[in-house]
Phi, psi and omega in degrees: 000135183280160172057041180297331179295337177264318185297315184296310177299320180298321180298309183286328174298317178299316178299317182295317179297323176301318182290333172298314178299319178298316180298320179293323179292323176296316180298326181293335180059031177248006182110137181267169179296155184308316184293338180262358187294322181292309177303320181290328175296320177299324178292314183294320187273314187251357177075016178286131178304138191299324178298316179293321178298323179296318179297314179299316181299316180295321179296319178295321179295324177294319177299320178298321178299319180298318180293325181285313187272331182054243184294340181276353178289128182268129182307329181299335181288350173295340176296344175300330177294317178298315178298322178297323178295314178299315180298321179295317178292324174300318180298314179301313182296316182290325175296323177297314178297320181294337180294343179272354178288159180302159179302147181256032176294330180281124183297326179297319178295322179295319179294318179299314180300318180296316180294318179295325180298323179294328178291314180297318179297318179296318179297320178299314178296323180304322179270318187292313188293311181293341175300333168057049176255236180275125179288155170296155187299326178298314177296323179298318178297316180297320177297319181296314179297317180298320181293319184282320185267345183064025174271142181305141182303318182301322179288322177297320180299317179300314179296319180297311181299317180296322179295317179299317180294317181297315179298319180296315181298311182298315181298314182293320180296321181287317189271321184235004175057037174207173181284343175059251187281351185252136179198194179301325180297330179295314180294316181296318180298323181302329180267314188289326180299313178296320179296313180296321179296320179298318179295318180298316180296322181293319185273317188244355185302319180298316180294319179297314183289332174295321177296325179279350179076036179215171177285168183291112181271142170273163178300322181296320180295318179298315181294323179295320178300319183292318182294320182281347181072034183248032177304000000 
């Protein structure tokens, strides 16, 4: 793969920026993005620190990929566990930084934090995805399901996100009698992250891809390369 000196830093910078967005969404207390709902539910219900919950969640998702793909599972995808560990530590660190922000008793402040979090998550994806290295485990599961069922990745993603939210809601209602990790911010994030990402790609995508030494890739093209193994 070309331009690894650019791709690797861009990849990890993207992951870190994503965790800033996640930390801000947690701080807003209006609900986290769908992909973060399960780890945050583990925090709300069992008191597991969110970074550690994220690591456990990613490890379970890799195991699910192995069960789905079986002989088609590529050993290199075990690196998703390593990426999950890094992502988990980034989450812990960013949650720590977010603890120094002002109190979120004010609803206006909570809304601002939630909206800003969608921007950070979108910026993180903007850098992380086109670097086209090891996918996060959630994305890996979606790719595996798409590969086995031949269902379009975009449709699998919708189903995956809805499933994560549903599991989080049911778990929190049963265990703590509240919505816990899910709220208005979860629904808003599901729409705004994609919207913000689209705007970023339109305005800055060309410059980013020029830095990577390739033409402007769409998210679908990157995912197709990963599924086909043509990185």
